Residue, then its C-alpha position, 0 to 999 in steps of 0.5 A: m956359669t949358670d946351671q942353664e949354660p951347659l944345657l944350652e951348649w948341648v942344645e946348640r950342639v944338637a942344632m949344629y948337628l941337625a943343620r948339617d942335614g938342612v934342619p934350620p938352626i932354630a928348629g934344631r934348638v927347639l928339638g934340643w931344648l925339648m929333649v932336656c927341658d923340665p918340665p917336658e911340656q913347654s909353651a912357645g914363650q918358654i921355649s923362646a926365652a930358653i933358646s933366645a929365639s924370636r916368636a915369629s921364627l919359633t912359630s914356623n919352626l914349631r910347625l915344621l917340627t910338628s909336621m915332621g913328627f917330632l913334636t906334639w902339642r896340647t892345650r890345658p883346660g881353661e887355658r889358651t896357651v899351647y904346650y909342646r913336647m917331644a912326640d912319643d917315639a919321635w926319633m923312631v917315627v922320623a927314622r921310619q919316614q926316612i926309610a920309607s922315603i928311600t923305598s919311594f926314591l928307588d921307584i923314581t930311579r927305576d922309572g928314570l932308568d926306564l925313561v933314558g934306557p940302560s945304555d944312555e950316559r944319563a943312566t950312569r948317574i941315575r944308576q949310581a943313585h939307584t944302587t946307593f938307595e938300593w943298598m940302604a934299603k937292604v941294610f934297613d931291611n936286614a937290620p934287627p928291630l929296635h925295641p922300646d928299651g933301645n936295644p936292637g934285636l936282643e929281646e927274643e934271645e934274652t927271654s928264651 
């Protein structure tokens, strides 16, 4: 077993976990790789070689991950190569986007209930979605904040 194999097995675990939520496997592999690679900035060629992905599929997945807020990229003076890395606080940024999405879906379900009326059979299906998303919104609203060190809501208690 090479030194790379355990890393690549872990990268594959990341990809399969994210695939359950509809993230393409290549995008999951890119994310997993950029979480463990050294150096933390990698060119598309380096990423492609590491995860055995074609450059064509890699390009579209790099764009997807960048648009989702997971990745940033830059060039270096005198070079045309683009280097990708995990965005600072990528997971927090993406989680906040998903939480905001919950709130916007509540607006949609509220409009749906107004549209069909409260006693219509269709309202039951809409209400199930609305109740679930309303519950999730309350959970996130009441959750302690996550601090940069990864400890939720403990900063004030520890410093007082």
